[in-house]
Backbone as a printed PyTorch tensor [residue, N CA C, xyz], in Angstrom:
tensor([[[  5.3030,  16.8460,   5.5900],
         [  5.1540,  15.6540,   6.4110],
         [  3.6980,  15.4140,   6.7750]],

        [[  2.9990,  16.5140,   7.0520],
         [  1.6010,  16.3810,   7.4430],
         [  0.7850,  15.7330,   6.3190]],

        [[  1.0500,  16.1480,   5.0830],
         [  0.3180,  15.5870,   3.9430],
         [  0.5490,  14.0810,   3.8250]],

        [[  1.8000,  13.6490,   4.0070],
         [  2.1050,  12.2210,   3.9380],
         [  1.3930,  11.4740,   5.0580]],

        [[  1.3700,  12.0410,   6.2540],
         [  0.6850,  11.3950,   7.3790],
         [ -0.8140,  11.2730,   7.1050]],

        [[ -1.4070,  12.3100,   6.5420],
         [ -2.8370,  12.2550,   6.2080],
         [ -3.0900,  11.1710,   5.1590]],

        [[ -2.2470,  11.1330,   4.1190],
         [ -2.4120,  10.1090,   3.0820],
         [ -2.2150,   8.7050,   3.6520]],

        [[ -1.2670,   8.5490,   4.5620],
         [ -1.0380,   7.2410,   5.1870],
         [ -2.2530,   6.8140,   6.0000]],

        [[ -2.8280,   7.7490,   6.7460],
         [ -4.0130,   7.4160,   7.5450],
         [ -5.1890,   7.0480,   6.6440]],

        [[ -5.3890,   7.7860,   5.5680],
         [ -6.4650,   7.4590,   4.6250],
         [ -6.1990,   6.1190,   3.9410]],

        [[ -4.9420,   5.8370,   3.6730],
         [ -4.5640,   4.5550,   3.0860],
         [ -4.9260,   3.4040,   4.0220]],

        [[ -4.6600,   3.5950,   5.3070],
         [ -5.0330,   2.5750,   6.2890],
         [ -6.5340,   2.3450,   6.3300]],

        [[ -7.3040,   3.4250,   6.2630],
         [ -8.7650,   3.2960,   6.2610],
         [ -9.2430,   2.5490,   5.0230]],

        [[ -8.6650,   2.8640,   3.8670],
         [ -9.0410,   2.1750,   2.6350],
         [ -8.7050,   0.6900,   2.7070]],

        [[ -7.5600,   0.3750,   3.2970],
         [ -7.1480,  -1.0230,   3.4340],
         [ -8.1500,  -1.8090,   4.2790]],

        [[ -8.5980,  -1.2180,   5.3600],
         [ -9.5880,  -1.8880,   6.2120],
         [-10.8930,  -2.0840,   5.4470]],

        [[-11.3050,  -1.0670,   4.7030],
         [-12.5260,  -1.1790,   3.9070],
         [-12.4280,  -2.2690,   2.8540]],

        [[-11.2910,  -2.3360,   2.1710],
         [-11.1010,  -3.3700,   1.1490],
         [-11.1310,  -4.7590,   1.7740]],

        [[-10.4590,  -4.8960,   2.9040],
         [-10.4580,  -6.1880,   3.5830],
         [-11.8480,  -6.6040,   4.0480]],

        [[-12.5940,  -5.6570,   4.5800],
         [-13.9530,  -5.9560,   5.0430],
         [-14.8520,  -6.3450,   3.8720]],

        [[-14.7370,  -5.6150,   2.7680],
         [-15.5410,  -5.9550,   1.5970],
         [-15.1970,  -7.3630,   1.1180]],

        [[-13.8920,  -7.6500,   1.0570],
         [-13.4690,  -8.9800,   0.6280],
         [-13.9360, -10.0820,   1.5570]],

        [[-13.9230,  -9.8180,   2.8370],
         [-14.2990, -10.8480,   3.8180],
         [-15.7970, -11.1250,   3.8400]],

        [[-16.6040, -10.1270,   3.5190],
         [-18.0450, -10.2860,   3.7020],
         [-18.8740, -10.3600,   2.4300]],

        [[-18.3980,  -9.7770,   1.3360],
         [-19.2770,  -9.6770,   0.1660],
         [-18.6630, -10.1360,  -1.1400]],

        [[-17.4330, -10.6070,  -1.1440],
         [-16.7690, -10.9220,  -2.4020],
         [-16.6190, -12.4230,  -2.5950]],

        [[-16.4860, -12.8050,  -3.8650],
         [-16.1920, -14.2030,  -4.1820],
         [-14.7680, -14.5240,  -3.7170]],

        [[-14.4190, -15.7830,  -3.7120],
         [-13.1050, -16.2220,  -3.2170],
         [-11.9530, -15.5470,  -3.9600]],

        [[-11.9930, -15.5420,  -5.2910],
         [-10.8990, -14.9490,  -6.0660],
         [-10.7760, -13.4490,  -5.8110]],

        [[-11.9040, -12.7660,  -5.7890],
         [-11.9160, -11.3240,  -5.5220],
         [-11.4540, -11.0650,  -4.0860]],

        [[-11.9230, -11.8760,  -3.1530],
         [-11.5370, -11.7150,  -1.7480],
         [-10.0290, -11.8650,  -1.5740]],

        [[ -9.4210, -12.7920,  -2.3090],
         [ -7.9700, -12.9840,  -2.2100],
         [ -7.2150, -11.7470,  -2.6780]],

        [[ -7.6570, -11.1500,  -3.7770],
         [ -7.0220,  -9.9210,  -4.2650],
         [ -7.1650,  -8.7930,  -3.2560]],

        [[ -8.3660,  -8.6480,  -2.7100],
         [ -8.6150,  -7.5810,  -1.7360],
         [ -7.8260,  -7.8030,  -0.4490]],

        [[ -7.7360,  -9.0590,  -0.0310],
         [ -6.9880,  -9.3680,   1.1940],
         [ -5.5000,  -9.0430,   1.0290]],

        [[ -4.9200,  -9.4720,  -0.0840],
         [ -3.5040,  -9.2030,  -0.3220],
         [ -3.2480,  -7.7040,  -0.4260]],

        [[ -4.0570,  -7.0200,  -1.2050],
         [ -3.9000,  -5.5700,  -1.3370],
         [ -4.0590,  -4.8710,  -0.0030]],

        [[ -5.0700,  -5.2740,   0.7550],
         [ -5.3290,  -4.6630,   2.0550],
         [ -4.2040,  -4.8770,   3.0480]],

        [[ -3.6430,  -6.0820,   3.0630],
         [ -2.5420,  -6.3550,   3.9920],
         [ -1.3290,  -5.4890,   3.6940]],

        [[ -0.9320,  -5.4580,   2.4320],
         [  0.2320,  -4.6570,   2.0670],
         [ -0.0280,  -3.1690,   2.2810]],

        [[ -1.2300,  -2.7230,   1.9310],
         [ -1.5420,  -1.3060,   2.0970],
         [ -1.5530,  -0.9060,   3.5650]],

        [[ -2.1410,  -1.7350,   4.4220],
         [ -2.1990,  -1.4050,   5.8410],
         [ -0.8040,  -1.4030,   6.4690]],

        [[ -0.0100,  -2.4000,   6.1500],
         [  1.3540,  -2.4570,   6.6880],
         [  2.1380,  -1.2150,   6.2860]],

        [[  1.9880,  -0.8020,   5.0310],
         [  2.7610,   0.3400,   4.5640],
         [  2.1760,   1.6790,   4.9870]],

        [[  0.9010,   1.6990,   5.3350],
         [  0.3370,   2.9090,   5.9410],
         [  0.9800,   3.1310,   7.3110]],

        [[  1.0850,   2.0740,   8.0840],
         [  1.7290,   2.1640,   9.4010],
         [  3.2160,   2.4930,   9.2350]],

        [[  3.8770,   1.8320,   8.2710],
         [  5.2970,   2.1080,   8.0310],
         [  5.5100,   3.5740,   7.6460]],

        [[  4.6110,   4.1170,   6.8440],
         [  4.7280,   5.5320,   6.4530],
         [  4.5830,   6.4410,   7.6610]],

        [[  3.6620,   6.1200,   8.5550],
         [  3.4920,   6.9370,   9.7650],
         [  4.7280,   6.8620,  10.6540]],

        [[  5.3230,   5.6820,  10.7590],
         [  6.5590,   5.5420,  11.5350],
         [  7.6800,   6.3400,  10.8740]],

        [[  7.7860,   6.2540,   9.5670],
         [  8.8280,   6.9890,   8.8530],
         [  8.6450,   8.4970,   9.0340]],

        [[  7.4040,   8.9630,   9.0250],
         [  7.1450,  10.3860,   9.2740],
         [  7.6630,  10.7650,  10.6510]],

        [[  7.3970,   9.9210,  11.6470],
         [  7.8740,  10.2000,  13.0130],
         [  9.3970,  10.2070,  13.0810]],

        [[ 10.0360,   9.4520,  12.1820],
         [ 11.5020,   9.4230,  12.1200],
         [ 12.0450,  10.5780,  11.2840]],

        [[ 11.1650,  11.4270,  10.7950],
         [ 11.5320,  12.5400,   9.9240],
         [ 12.1670,  12.0370,   8.6240]],

        [[ 11.6540,  10.9170,   8.1310],
         [ 12.1250,  10.2940,   6.8900],
         [ 11.0410,  10.4430,   5.8260]],

        [[ 10.9280,  11.6470,   5.2890],
         [  9.8600,  11.9710,   4.3360],
         [  9.9340,  11.1250,   3.0610]],

        [[ 11.1320,  10.9400,   2.5230],
         [ 11.2790,  10.1760,   1.2770],
         [ 10.7720,   8.7520,   1.3980]],

        [[ 11.2840,   7.9830,   2.3660],
         [ 10.7700,   6.6320,   2.5280],
         [  9.2660,   6.6020,   2.8040]],

        [[  8.7740,   7.5320,   3.5930],
         [  7.3310,   7.5760,   3.8790],
         [  6.5370,   7.7640,   2.5930]],

        [[  7.0080,   8.6670,   1.7450],
         [  6.3230,   8.9040,   0.4780],
         [  6.3550,   7.6600,  -0.4080]],

        [[  7.4930,   6.9700,  -0.4330],
         [  7.5770,   5.7460,  -1.2360],
         [  6.6320,   4.6760,  -0.7090]],

        [[  6.4690,   4.5780,   0.6020],
         [  5.5190,   3.6050,   1.1620],
         [  4.0970,   3.9130,   0.7060]],

        [[  3.7210,   5.1760,   0.7460],
         [  2.3580,   5.5620,   0.3480],
         [  2.1570,   5.3470,  -1.1560]],

        [[  3.1140,   5.8010,  -1.9550],
         [  2.9960,   5.6700,  -3.4110],
         [  3.0400,   4.2060,  -3.8260]],

        [[  4.0040,   3.4670,  -3.2930],
         [  4.1410,   2.0530,  -3.6500],
         [  2.9260,   1.2360,  -3.2720]],

        [[  2.3900,   1.4790,  -2.0760],
         [  1.2160,   0.7070,  -1.6690],
         [ -0.0140,   1.1080,  -2.4790]],

        [[ -0.0810,   2.3810,  -2.9030],
         [ -1.1960,   2.8030,  -3.7520],
         [ -1.1380,   2.0800,  -5.0970]],

        [[  0.0550,   1.9740,  -5.6580],
         [  0.2060,   1.2630,  -6.9320],
         [ -0.0690,  -0.2270,  -6.7640]],

        [[  0.5420,  -0.8250,  -5.7470],
         [  0.4090,  -2.2670,  -5.5060],
         [ -1.0390,  -2.6330,  -5.1940]],

        [[ -1.5560,  -2.0500,  -4.1230],
         [ -2.9190,  -2.4020,  -3.7050],
         [ -3.9510,  -1.8910,  -4.7070]],

        [[ -3.7310,  -0.6920,  -5.2270],
         [ -4.6820,  -0.1330,  -6.1820],
         [ -4.8470,  -0.9990,  -7.4120]],

        [[ -3.7490,  -1.5550,  -7.9060],
         [ -3.8620,  -2.4340,  -9.0730],
         [ -4.6040,  -3.7250,  -8.7180]],

        [[ -4.3760,  -4.2470,  -7.5220],
         [ -5.1100,  -5.4430,  -7.0970],
         [ -6.5950,  -5.1350,  -6.9130]],

        [[ -6.9020,  -3.9780,  -6.3350],
         [ -8.3030,  -3.5860,  -6.1730],
         [ -8.9640,  -3.4230,  -7.5350]],

        [[ -8.2400,  -2.8350,  -8.4820],
         [ -8.7900,  -2.6540,  -9.8250],
         [ -9.0910,  -4.0120, -10.4680]],

        [[ -8.1730,  -4.9570, -10.3180],
         [ -8.4140,  -6.3060, -10.8480],
         [ -9.6270,  -6.9350, -10.1770]],

        [[ -9.7510,  -6.7410,  -8.8710],
         [-10.8930,  -7.2970,  -8.1350],
         [-12.2070,  -6.7180,  -8.6350]],

        [[-12.1580,  -5.4800,  -9.1050],
         [-13.3730,  -4.8230,  -9.6030],
         [-13.6010,  -5.0510, -11.0930]],

        [[-12.7540,  -5.8920, -11.7140],
         [-12.9840,  -6.2680, -13.1040],
         [-12.1170,  -5.5810, -14.1350]],

        [[-11.0810,  -4.8920, -13.7180],
         [-10.1900,  -4.2330, -14.6850],
         [ -9.5070,  -5.2940, -15.5540]],

        [[ -9.0790,  -4.9180, -16.7460],
         [ -8.3820,  -5.8710, -17.6180],
         [ -7.0920,  -6.3850, -16.9800]],

        [[ -6.7440,  -7.6230, -17.2570],
         [ -5.5710,  -8.2750, -16.6620],
         [ -4.2650,  -7.4890, -16.8190]],

        [[ -4.0390,  -6.7600, -17.9310],
         [ -2.7880,  -6.0120, -18.0440],
         [ -2.5630,  -4.9980, -16.9130]],

        [[ -3.6250,  -4.6090, -16.2220],
         [ -3.4700,  -3.7060, -15.0640],
         [ -2.5850,  -4.3630, -14.0130]],

        [[ -2.5860,  -5.6880, -13.9890],
         [ -1.7580,  -6.4240, -13.0370],
         [ -0.2710,  -6.1530, -13.1940]],

        [[  0.1460,  -5.6110, -14.3430],
         [  1.5570,  -5.2820, -14.5500],
         [  2.0050,  -4.1410, -13.6380]],

        [[  1.0680,  -3.3930, -13.0980],
         [  1.3960,  -2.2900, -12.1880],
         [  1.7840,  -2.8270, -10.8050]],

        [[  1.2580,  -3.9720, -10.4320],
         [  1.4720,  -4.5290,  -9.0990],
         [  2.9550,  -4.6500,  -8.7380]],

        [[  3.7840,  -5.2810,  -9.5840],
         [  5.1970,  -5.3910,  -9.1950],
         [  5.9260,  -4.0540,  -9.1640]],

        [[  5.4630,  -3.0830,  -9.9420],
         [  6.0700,  -1.7500,  -9.8730],
         [  5.8440,  -1.1720,  -8.4820]],

        [[  4.6140,  -1.3050,  -7.9770],
         [  4.3140,  -0.8600,  -6.6160],
         [  5.1700,  -1.5860,  -5.5970]],

        [[  5.3640,  -2.8800,  -5.7980],
         [  6.2120,  -3.6560,  -4.8940],
         [  7.6480,  -3.1510,  -4.8820]],

        [[  8.1660,  -2.8300,  -6.0560],
         [  9.5340,  -2.2990,  -6.1310],
         [  9.6440,  -0.9440,  -5.4510]],

        [[  8.6150,  -0.1240,  -5.5780],
         [  8.6330,   1.1850,  -4.9070],
         [  8.6250,   1.0010,  -3.3890]],

        [[  7.8300,   0.0460,  -2.8970],
         [  7.8200,  -0.2210,  -1.4530],
         [  9.1770,  -0.7400,  -0.9840]],

        [[  9.7820,  -1.6380,  -1.7530],
         [ 11.1140,  -2.1450,  -1.4100],
         [ 12.1170,  -0.9970,  -1.3600]],

        [[ 12.0400,  -0.1000,  -2.3380],
         [ 12.9350,   1.0650,  -2.3440],
         [ 12.7460,   1.9030,  -1.0820]],

        [[ 11.5040,   2.0330,  -0.6350],
         [ 11.2350,   2.7650,   0.6020],
         [ 11.9100,   2.1160,   1.7970]],

        [[ 11.8310,   0.7960,   1.8690],
         [ 12.4640,   0.0870,   2.9900],
         [ 13.9840,   0.2180,   2.9370]],

        [[ 14.5550,   0.0980,   1.7370],
         [ 16.0090,   0.2330,   1.6190],
         [ 16.4630,   1.6470,   1.9700]],

        [[ 15.7070,   2.6400,   1.5310],
         [ 16.0360,   4.0330,   1.8470],
         [ 15.9340,   4.2650,   3.3510]],

        [[ 14.8870,   3.7110,   3.9700],
         [ 14.7180,   3.8700,   5.4140],
         [ 15.8730,   3.1990,   6.1650]],

        [[ 16.2970,   2.0200,   5.7090],
         [ 17.4220,   1.3290,   6.3520],
         [ 18.6990,   2.1520,   6.2080]],

        [[ 18.9490,   2.6980,   5.0130],
         [ 20.1330,   3.5270,   4.7930],
         [ 20.1050,   4.7580,   5.6870]],

        [[ 18.9410,   5.3670,   5.7590],
         [ 18.7780,   6.5790,   6.5640],
         [ 18.9310,   6.2740,   8.0640]],

        [[ 18.4160,   5.1560,   8.5050],
         [ 18.4650,   4.7860,   9.9270],
         [ 19.8970,   4.4640,  10.3830]],

        [[ 20.7160,   4.0200,   9.4960],
         [ 22.0870,   3.6500,   9.8750],
         [ 22.9710,   4.8720,  10.0740]],

        [[ 22.5430,   6.0310,   9.5790],
         [ 23.3430,   7.2550,   9.7130],
         [ 23.2780,   7.8130,  11.1050]]])
């Protein structure tokens, strides 16, 4: 659990950095990618920390992994990666959705 919490906190820091870079130094298109990635990553960093507090390790891990895939692919595109990297984005989204569904299932018990 501690490892997931550390990764979630680092994920939140990265999200803030990406958002700040996008807001102050990036072109409009790059800023949009960074903003979207940063928003999803920050939300899921907080969600992972909440899930850790709920003793829901699986959903917390999916939030961290999914947001890394989702936001990471957007950050890569913002930095000039080839467009096919964008195919990773929806995979990250599905992993985050799975985390939310798992957390809902777990919370109802």
